[in-house]
C-alpha positions in Angstrom: 182.9 92.3 7.2 180.3 92.2 4.6 178.3 89.7 6.5 178.4 91.6 9.7 177.2 94.8 8.1 174.3 92.9 6.5 173.2 91.4 9.8 173.2 94.8 11.5 171.1 96.2 8.8 168.7 93.3 8.9 168.3 93.5 12.7 167.8 97.3 12.5 165.2 96.9 9.8 163.2 94.3 11.8 163.1 96.5 14.9 162.0 99.5 12.8 159.0 97.5 11.3 158.0 96.1 14.7 158.1 99.5 16.3 156.0 101.0 13.6 153.3 98.3 14.0 153.1 98.7 17.7 152.9 102.5 17.5 150.6 102.7 14.5 147.1 102.2 16.2 147.8 104.7 19.0 149.2 107.2 16.6 146.2 106.8 14.3 143.7 107.4 17.1 145.5 110.4 18.4 145.6 112.0 15.0 141.8 111.6 14.3 140.5 115.2 14.5 136.7 114.3 14.7 135.7 111.1 16.4 132.5 109.5 14.9 129.3 109.7 16.9 125.6 109.3 16.0 123.2 110.6 18.7 119.5 109.7 18.4 116.4 110.0 20.4 114.5 107.0 21.6 110.8 107.1 22.3 107.8 105.1 23.3 104.1 105.7 22.9 101.7 104.5 25.6 98.3 103.5 24.2 95.2 105.1 25.8 93.3 102.6 28.0 89.6 103.4 28.4 87.6 100.5 29.9 84.7 100.1 32.2 83.4 96.8 33.6 80.1 96.4 35.5 79.4 93.3 37.6 75.8 93.2 38.7 75.2 92.3 42.4 73.5 89.1 43.4 69.7 89.4 43.5 68.5 91.6 46.4 65.7 89.8 48.3 62.9 92.0 49.5 60.2 91.0 51.9 57.3 93.4 51.5 55.5 93.4 54.8 54.7 97.1 54.7 55.5 99.8 52.2 59.2 100.6 52.3 61.1 103.5 50.8 64.8 104.4 50.4 66.0 100.8 51.0 69.7 100.5 50.3 69.8 98.6 47.0 73.3 97.3 45.9 73.4 97.4 42.1 76.9 95.9 41.7 80.5 97.0 41.2 82.1 99.0 38.5 85.8 98.9 37.7 87.1 101.7 35.6 90.5 101.8 33.9 91.6 105.0 32.2 95.2 106.4 31.8 94.4 109.7 30.1 96.6 112.4 31.7 93.6 114.8 31.6 91.3 112.4 33.4 87.9 110.8 32.7 84.1 111.0 33.1 81.8 108.1 34.0 78.1 108.3 33.1 75.3 105.9 33.9 71.9 105.3 32.1 69.0 103.1 33.0 67.2 101.3 30.1 63.9 101.5 32.0 64.4 105.0 33.5 64.9 103.8 37.1 62.2 101.1 37.0 62.8 97.4 37.7 60.3 95.3 35.7 58.7 91.9 36.0 56.2 91.5 33.2 53.7 94.4 33.9 54.8 94.8 37.5 57.3 97.4 38.5 59.5 98.6 41.3 61.2 102.0 41.2 64.6 103.0 42.4 66.4 106.3 42.6 69.7 108.1 43.3 72.5 105.9 41.9 75.7 106.5 43.9 79.3 105.2 44.1 81.0 104.2 47.3 83.4 106.8 48.7 86.8 106.9 47.1 89.7 109.2 47.5 90.6 110.0 43.9 87.2 110.0 42.3 84.7 112.9 42.5 81.2 111.7 42.6 78.3 113.8 41.3 76.8 115.5 44.4 73.5 113.8 45.2 74.1 110.9 42.8 72.3 110.4 39.5 68.6 110.1 38.9 68.2 106.9 36.9 65.1 108.3 35.2 67.4 110.7 33.3 70.8 109.2 33.7 73.9 111.4 33.7 77.4 112.0 35.0 78.1 109.7 38.0 81.7 110.5 38.6 84.8 112.3 37.3 88.5 112.1 38.0 91.9 113.2 37.1 94.8 110.8 36.3 95.5 108.4 39.2 97.6 105.3 39.3 94.7 103.4 40.9 92.3 104.2 38.0 95.0 103.8 35.4 95.7 100.3 36.8 92.0 99.4 37.1 92.7 97.7 40.4 89.6 98.4 42.4 85.9 97.4 42.0 83.8 100.3 43.3 80.4 99.6 44.8 77.4 101.1 43.1 74.1 101.4 44.9 70.7 103.1 44.7 67.6 103.6 46.8 64.7 101.2 46.2 61.0 101.8 46.9 58.9 98.7 47.6 55.1 98.9 48.0 53.4 96.6 50.4 51.3 95.1 47.6 54.1 94.2 45.2 53.9 90.9 43.1 56.5 88.3 43.8 59.0 87.8 41.0 62.5 88.6 39.6 62.5 92.3 38.6 65.2 93.6 36.3 66.6 96.7 34.6 69.7 97.3 32.5 72.3 99.8 33.4 74.8 101.2 31.0 78.1 102.7 32.3 80.1 104.8 29.8 83.7 105.9 30.5 85.1 108.7 28.4 88.4 110.5 28.4 88.4 114.3 29.1 
C-alpha cells in the first residue's frame, strides 16, 4: 500500500508540473498590464536640384545676297532641372551684348525666346540680348523636376549684304535660380 500511494503522488505531481508549464506563457501575457511599444517617426530629406544645361546649335549658315533682318536664328537647346516646390527663374546674358563677332566684323541678333511649353512662362517679347534678363519662370512641375526635355532657344538675326565671310560667335550664359 505504501508503494501505490507513492505512485499516485508521483503521477499527480508530474501532471501538475506539466500543466503549469503549458499554462504559464499564456497566463503571463494575459497578466501584462502595459504591453511594450516604441513609436517613432521616419523621415527623408530630398535634396534641391538646380541645374541648367545649354547645348549650342550647329552653325547656322547664312548666304548674304541682300540685307536680311529678323532671320530665325536657332541658338541651341536648354534643359532645366529644378525641384523647388516654389518654382524657378531662368535668366540669359550675352557676353557681347547681342553681337556675334568674327575678329572686327560683327552680326547683331535680338529677341532671345524659348519654344512654346505648357508649364513654363516665357517673358513676353523675349529677352533683348543687349541687356539680358529674365527669359522664363515656372512653378514646380514633374517635367522640370525631372529635367526631361530640351527646350529650343532662338533669336532673330540681322545680316547685312556686305558682311565678311567667317565664323561669328558670342557666348550665352543661362542662370537658373530657385524662387
